[in-house]
N, C-alpha and C positions, 0 to 999 in steps of 0.2 A: 475380498481382502480388506481388512480394516486398516486404519491409520497406523496402529501399533504393529501389525504384521508387515506393512510396507517398510517401516524403518528398522525392524528387528530381523527381517528375513536375511539369511546368509546363503545366497545361491551358490557360492564357491565351495561349500562343504558338500561332501558326498551324501546322497540319500541312503538311509538304512535299507538293507536288502528286503525286497518284497514290498516296498512302499513306492507308490507313484506320486511324484510331486504334484501339488495342486496348482494348475496353471490358470485355469479360467476363474477370474475373480468375480464374474457377473457384471462387471462395469465395462463400458467402452474404453478403448485405449486412450482416447482424449481425456476422459475423466481421471484415469489413473495418472496420466502425465500432468494434468493440472494439479492434482493433489501433491505430487512430488514437487512441482514448481512452488506451490504455496508453502509447502513444508520448508523448502530451502530458503524462501524469502523470509519466513517467520524466524528461522534460526539466525539468519543474517541480522535482522533487526533486533532480535533479543540480545545478540552479542553487542550491537551498538548501544542498546539501552543500558546494559550492565556497565559498560565502560563509561557511558555518559553519567550515570548516577555516581559511580566511583569517583570520576573526575570532578563532579560537582562539589565534593567535600574538600577540595584544595582551596587555599586562600586566594589564588589568582583567578578563580572561577567567579565571574560576575553574572548572575542570572539576568535574563532579559525582561523580567517582570517583577513586580513587588513594590518598587518605589515609583512615585508619580512621573519622574523623568525618564523611566526606562520604557523602551519602545512597545513592549507587549503587555504592559499593565492595562492599557486599553487595546484589546486584541480584535477590534472591529474588522480590520483588514483580513485577518485570518478567518473570522466568522463568515465574511463574504465569500472567501475561497471555499469554505466548507459547504456553504449553500450551493455554490456552482457545481461542486463535485457531487453533491447529493442529487442535483437535477440530472447529471450525467448517469448516475446509478439508477435513478427512477426511470429514465428514458429507456435504457437498455433492458430493465426489468419488464417494462411494458412491451418492448419488442419481442422478448422471449416468450411472452404469453399471448401475443397477437396471432391471429389466424391467417390474415391476408399479408402476402409478401409486400404489397405496396405500403401498408401500415408499418410493417417491420422495417422496411428500408427508411421510411420517414423518421421513425423513432431512432434508428441507428445513426442517421445523419445528425439528428438533434443531440444525441449522446456524444458524438464526436465533436460537435461544435462546443458543447459545454466543457468537454475535456480540454480542448485547445484553449478556451478562455481561462480555464483553471491554471494551465501551465503559464499563460501570459500574465495572469494575476500573481503567480508565484514569482515570476521574474520581476514584476513591479514591487513586490515585497522586498526582494533582495536589493533592488535599487534604493528603496526607501531606507533600509537598514544602512546601506553603504553611505547614503547621503547624510545620515545622522552621525557618521563617524564610526559605525560598527563594522570595521573591516574584517576580512576573513581570519586574519591571524592576530587581531588585537586582543582577543579574549577567547578562551576555550569554548564558552557558551556560543559565541558567534560562529566558531568553526563547526561545532556540532549542528547548529541550526542550518547553515548553508549545506553541509554535507548530507544530513538526513533528508531535508526537503528536496535536494537535488536528486538523490537516489530514488526517492518516491516519485518525483516528476519523470525520471527515466522509465520507471515501470508504467507510468501513465502513457508515455509515448509508445512503449511496447504494446500496451493495450489498444492504442489507436491503430497500430499495424494489424492486430488481430481483427479489429472492427472493420477495417478496409477489406480484409480477406473474406470475412463473413458476408459483408454487403455485396461484394462482387459475386459470391456464390448465389445469393438471393436474386440478383439481377439476371444471372444466366440460367435461372430456373433450377439450380441445384437444391436438394433437400438439406438445408443447413440448420435444421432445428436443434440437433444435438450440439453442434458447434456454437450456435447462438446462446444456448443455455449455459454452456461451459464458459463462454465469454462473459455472460452476465454474472456468473459466480466470481470470476476474476475481478470484475469491476466493483462488486459489493465488497470483496476483500480489500481492495485498494481504498475504498471509502472508510471501512473500519480501521484500517491501518493509519489512515490520515487522522482519524479521531484520536488514536493513541499518540501519534506524533504531536498533534495540537496540544494534548494534555501535558505531555512530557516537556515540551519546549517552552511552555508559558507558565510554569510554576514558580513559586517564590523560593528563596533559599531555605526557608523553614520547611516547606513541603519536601524539598529534595533531601533534607536531613532526616525527615521522618521515613521516607522511602528507603534511604540508605541504611538506617538503623533496622528497619523491618527486614531488609534483605541481607543484613550482616555485612554491609559494605562501608559502614561509618567508621 
């Protein structure tokens, strides 16, 4: 079953006489569930992005980058966070392709540690912004930054739960290869999603205006 079929299928409609519905997609249930989850997350963030770009065209929206005094004109802190999340993604990628359970567990623990560090660094960025006077409700750009990065961080925490479950399975001798690769796909998705967030939240007003005009939101 393709991505298009997953989202366009209408199981509540009766099947034509003489036809047998196709049930077996050829993929494990975990893969199908992951695709549904990633599809839902993608739709959620697309809605966020549309409202963000539309809101950026109002006069009270003050971008967080562009001028020397704005906090993310120099986005080094966010680059550090990006590097840490990349390490988490690489570690779980290595675990998914390792053959020995001992190596897999070691790499999963490393991935979890990097993910925890990423969340802690995100908290430090929020504290940095707040310390500069960029409160949650002071500016729409601030609100979007806190909200989008917090929702992403919550998905990282959810991924940590999955990592703990897969690690426990490996330690007890369960064949968790399929679950591990599914988990790796989820982490790679979170990393790509973070790159999109990074780009969206650190642009200048001019860039937002171009995106809004391109999308017909200006």
